[in-house]
C-alpha positions as CSV (number, residue, x, y, z in Angstrom):
1,M,-11.0,-15.3,75.3
2,D,-8.3,-13.7,77.9
3,A,-6.0,-10.9,76.3
4,D,-3.0,-12.9,75.8
5,I,-4.7,-15.1,73.5
6,L,-6.2,-12.2,71.5
7,R,-3.1,-11.0,71.1
8,L,-1.5,-13.7,69.9
9,V,-4.6,-14.3,67.3
10,L,-4.4,-10.7,66.0
11,F,0.0,-11.0,65.3
12,I,-0.5,-14.2,63.3
13,S,-3.0,-12.5,61.4
14,G,-0.8,-9.7,61.0
15,V,2.2,-11.7,60.2
16,A,-0.4,-13.9,57.4
17,L,-1.6,-10.6,56.0
18,I,2.1,-9.0,55.4
19,L,3.3,-12.2,54.2
20,G,0.6,-12.5,51.8
21,I,1.5,-8.7,50.5
22,Y,4.7,-9.5,50.1
23,F,4.2,-12.7,47.5
24,W,1.2,-11.5,45.8
25,D,3.4,-8.2,45.0
26,R,6.8,-10.4,44.3
27,H,4.7,-12.6,41.7
28,K,3.3,-9.5,40.3
29,K,6.9,-8.2,39.5
30,I,7.8,-11.5,38.0
31,N,5.1,-11.7,35.5
32,V,6.0,-8.3,34.4
33,R,9.8,-9.3,34.0
34,I,8.3,-12.6,32.1
35,N,6.6,-10.3,30.0
36,A,9.0,-8.1,28.8
37,I,11.0,-10.9,27.9
38,H,8.4,-11.9,25.3
39,K,7.5,-8.6,24.6
40,A,11.5,-8.4,23.0
41,E,11.8,-11.6,21.8
42,R,8.9,-10.9,19.9
43,E,10.4,-7.4,18.5
44,K,13.2,-9.2,17.7
45,R,12.1,-12.3,15.7
46,A,10.0,-9.5,14.1
47,Q,13.2,-7.4,13.3
48,V,14.8,-10.7,11.6
49,T,11.8,-11.6,9.4
50,D,11.7,-8.2,8.0
51,Q,15.4,-7.8,7.3
52,E,14.7,-11.5,5.6
53,V,11.9,-10.1,3.3
54,S,13.8,-6.5,2.5
55,E,16.8,-8.9,1.3
56,K,14.5,-11.3,-0.9
57,R,12.3,-8.6,-2.2
58,Q,13.8,-7.5,-5.8
59,E,13.2,-4.3,-8.3
60,P,13.4,-4.0,-11.5
61,V,16.5,-3.1,-13.4
62,W,17.5,-2.6,-17.3
63,D,21.5,-1.6,-16.7
64,G,23.3,-4.8,-17.1
65,V,20.8,-7.6,-17.4
66,T,21.7,-10.2,-20.0
67,S,18.5,-12.2,-21.6
68,N,20.1,-15.9,-20.8
69,E,21.6,-15.6,-17.3
70,P,19.9,-15.3,-14.0
71,A,19.0,-11.8,-13.1
72,Q,18.4,-9.8,-9.9
73,V,16.1,-6.7,-11.0
74,E,17.3,-3.6,-9.5
75,N,16.8,-0.1,-9.9
76,Y,14.8,-0.5,-13.3
77,D,14.3,2.2,-15.8
78,F,12.6,1.1,-19.2
79,N,11.6,4.4,-20.0
80,D,13.9,5.7,-22.6
81,R,13.7,2.4,-24.6
82,L,10.2,2.2,-23.9
83,R,9.4,6.0,-25.3
84,E,12.0,4.4,-28.6
85,L,9.3,1.8,-29.2
86,S,6.5,3.3,-28.9
87,E,7.3,5.7,-31.4
88,L,8.2,3.0,-33.9
89,V,5.1,1.4,-33.2
90,E,3.0,4.6,-33.7
91,Q,5.2,4.9,-37.0
92,E,3.7,1.7,-38.2
93,R,0.5,2.7,-37.2
94,G,0.8,5.3,-40.0
95,M,2.3,3.1,-42.6
96,G,-0.8,0.2,-42.4
97,G,0.2,-1.9,-39.4
98,S,2.0,-4.2,-41.6
99,R,2.7,-7.1,-39.4
100,L,6.4,-9.4,-40.7
101,D,6.9,-11.9,-37.8
102,T,11.1,-11.8,-38.6
103,A,11.0,-7.6,-39.0
104,T,13.9,-6.2,-37.0
105,T,13.8,-2.4,-35.8
106,D,16.7,-1.2,-38.5
107,G,13.9,-2.4,-41.1
108,V,11.5,-0.7,-39.5
109,I,13.4,2.6,-38.9
110,N,14.2,2.1,-42.7
111,R,10.9,2.2,-44.1
112,K,10.0,4.9,-41.8
113,R,12.1,7.1,-43.9
114,K,10.8,6.1,-46.8
115,H,7.3,6.7,-46.0
116,S,8.1,10.1,-44.2
117,D,5.7,12.1,-46.6
118,T,2.7,9.6,-45.7
119,S,3.6,9.6,-42.2
120,Q,3.5,13.6,-42.4
121,L,0.1,13.3,-44.1
122,E,-1.5,11.0,-40.9
123,H,-0.1,13.2,-38.5
124,A,-0.7,16.4,-39.7
125,V,-2.6,17.3,-36.7
126,P,-0.4,17.7,-33.8
127,V,-2.2,15.8,-30.9
128,P,-0.8,15.0,-27.5
129,Q,1.2,11.6,-27.2
130,K,0.7,9.3,-23.8
131,I,2.8,6.0,-23.2
132,V,0.8,3.8,-20.7
133,Q,2.2,0.7,-18.9
134,I,1.9,-2.0,-17.1
135,N,5.2,-4.1,-15.7
136,L,5.2,-7.7,-14.8
137,L,8.0,-9.6,-12.5
138,A,8.7,-12.9,-12.2
139,R,8.5,-14.0,-8.8
140,N,11.0,-16.7,-9.2
141,K,13.3,-14.2,-11.0
142,Q,13.2,-15.7,-14.4
143,L,10.1,-16.0,-17.5
144,N,10.8,-19.1,-20.0
145,G,10.4,-18.0,-23.1
146,D,8.1,-21.1,-24.2
147,D,6.3,-20.4,-21.7
148,L,5.9,-16.8,-22.8
149,M,5.1,-18.0,-26.1
150,R,1.8,-20.0,-25.0
151,A,0.7,-17.7,-22.7
152,A,0.9,-14.6,-25.4
153,R,-0.5,-17.3,-28.0
154,D,-3.9,-18.0,-25.5
155,L,-4.1,-14.3,-25.1
156,Q,-4.2,-13.1,-28.8
157,L,-0.4,-11.6,-28.2
158,D,1.2,-11.8,-31.8
159,P,4.9,-11.8,-32.8
160,G,5.4,-8.5,-35.3
161,E,7.2,-5.5,-35.4
162,M,10.2,-4.6,-33.7
163,Q,10.5,-8.1,-32.7
164,I,8.1,-7.8,-29.7
165,F,4.6,-9.0,-29.2
166,H,1.4,-7.0,-30.1
167,R,-2.3,-7.4,-29.3
168,Y,-3.9,-6.3,-33.1
169,H,-7.2,-4.5,-33.3
170,D,-8.9,-5.0,-36.9
171,R,-10.8,-2.2,-38.4
172,T,-12.4,-2.5,-41.2
173,G,-9.6,-4.9,-42.6
174,H,-6.7,-2.2,-41.5
175,K,-5.2,-4.0,-38.5
176,Q,-3.4,-2.0,-36.0
177,S,-1.7,-2.3,-33.0
178,L,-3.2,-1.4,-29.8
179,F,-0.8,-2.4,-27.4
180,S,2.7,-4.5,-27.0
181,M,4.9,-6.3,-25.1
182,A,8.6,-5.5,-24.7
183,S,10.9,-7.7,-22.9
184,M,13.1,-6.3,-19.7
185,V,16.4,-7.1,-20.9
186,E,18.3,-5.0,-23.5
187,P,16.9,-4.1,-25.9
188,G,13.7,-5.3,-25.6
189,T,12.9,-7.9,-28.5
190,F,12.3,-11.8,-28.2
191,P,14.0,-14.2,-29.6
192,F,11.0,-15.6,-32.0
193,R,12.8,-18.3,-33.4
194,S,15.0,-19.5,-30.5
195,M,12.2,-18.6,-27.4
196,G,13.0,-21.6,-25.7
197,N,16.4,-20.6,-24.9
198,F,15.2,-17.4,-23.8
199,N,14.9,-16.0,-19.9
200,T,14.0,-13.0,-18.7
201,P,12.9,-11.2,-15.1
202,G,10.0,-9.5,-16.9
203,V,7.9,-8.0,-19.1
204,T,6.1,-4.8,-19.7
205,L,2.7,-4.3,-21.5
206,F,2.4,-0.7,-23.4
207,A,0.2,1.4,-25.5
208,Q,0.7,4.1,-27.0
209,L,-2.2,6.9,-26.6
210,P,-4.3,7.9,-28.7
211,G,-4.6,4.3,-30.6
212,P,-7.4,3.0,-32.4
213,L,-9.6,2.7,-29.9
214,D,-10.7,4.6,-27.1
215,G,-7.4,5.0,-24.5
216,I,-9.7,3.7,-21.5
217,E,-10.9,0.5,-23.6
218,T,-7.2,0.0,-24.7
219,F,-6.4,0.4,-21.0
220,N,-9.0,-2.0,-19.8
221,Q,-8.0,-4.9,-22.6
222,M,-3.9,-4.0,-21.4
223,L,-5.2,-4.3,-17.7
224,A,-7.0,-7.7,-18.6
225,V,-4.2,-9.3,-20.5
226,A,-1.6,-8.0,-17.9
227,Q,-3.5,-9.8,-15.0
228,R,-4.1,-13.1,-17.1
229,L,0.3,-13.3,-17.9
230,G,0.2,-12.9,-14.0
231,A,-1.4,-15.7,-13.2
232,L,-0.2,-17.6,-15.7
233,L,3.5,-16.9,-15.5
234,D,3.5,-16.2,-11.6
235,A,4.6,-12.4,-12.0
236,E,3.9,-9.6,-10.0
237,L,1.8,-6.5,-11.6
238,L,3.9,-3.3,-10.9
239,D,3.0,0.2,-11.9
240,E,5.5,2.4,-13.7
241,T,7.0,3.5,-10.8
242,R,8.3,-0.1,-9.9
243,S,5.5,-0.4,-7.0
244,V,2.8,-2.8,-6.4
245,L,-0.5,-2.0,-8.8
246,S,-3.1,-1.3,-6.6
247,R,-6.8,-0.8,-7.2
248,Q,-5.8,3.1,-6.3
249,T,-3.1,3.1,-8.9
250,I,-5.4,2.1,-11.4
251,D,-8.2,4.4,-10.7
252,H,-5.4,6.8,-10.7
253,I,-4.1,5.8,-14.3
254,R,-7.7,5.7,-15.7
255,E,-8.3,9.1,-14.7
256,E,-4.9,10.3,-16.3
257,I,-6.1,8.5,-19.5
258,S,-9.3,10.3,-19.6
259,E,-7.5,13.9,-19.2
260,H,-5.4,12.7,-21.9
261,G,-8.5,12.0,-23.9
262,R,-9.9,15.1,-23.3
263,L,-6.9,17.2,-24.6
264,V,-6.7,15.5,-28.0
265,R,-10.4,16.0,-28.2
266,L,-9.6,20.0,-27.7
267,A,-6.7,19.5,-29.9
268,R,-8.1,17.9,-32.9
269,S,-11.0,20.5,-33.0
270,R,-8.7,23.6,-33.0
């Protein structure tokens, strides 16, 4: 092969190599650009989805909610009313735990005054009090009164004092409220005679400790009822801070109850 042909072959090979490098680099840059576009589109869709979820997510509310109107539940604070109901339940324990399906809060307060001497004897030893609560918030905005009544009946939650539901504990023929269920709408009561026309965005199960049973046993029973109610009524379980009731939260509540029980035993031993 003479020198001219060799130079021509080398020239063509060099040109082919340069073109190959050029097109490979161009292809790589195009792929990088396409991937960047796809990534930006995915991030944009994710932001839109997160925004939609945050708009749909609603927190429980107390003020401004009426029982028979659709309600968006925001900024819920049931603590003041819950404390009031818990005190009334505690008074009923001291007065014998009587059950009246048509009882009103005013009637409870009047009986409280009439039995003040008995109540003082029952509570001669002051012990620390604790309220344990589990909230159930409807996933579809409202819980229907008839559905609530059927679920309560199945779970042995009886209509009773203060026009709320109670799980009773029968100790030697003496029935006492173990825990109760109130509505999230002010004032927390249920119209037992017209539940078909009643709706509420949610309910609250609560127990006043110490009670007829050990605190942990009371909470376990209340948790089981809450979980069953959530399944029957399509409701989400929340803790007292309006957060989802996680396994970690449940363990923490049990620890708090155990510590409260220790303080109660200490107070009673003095």
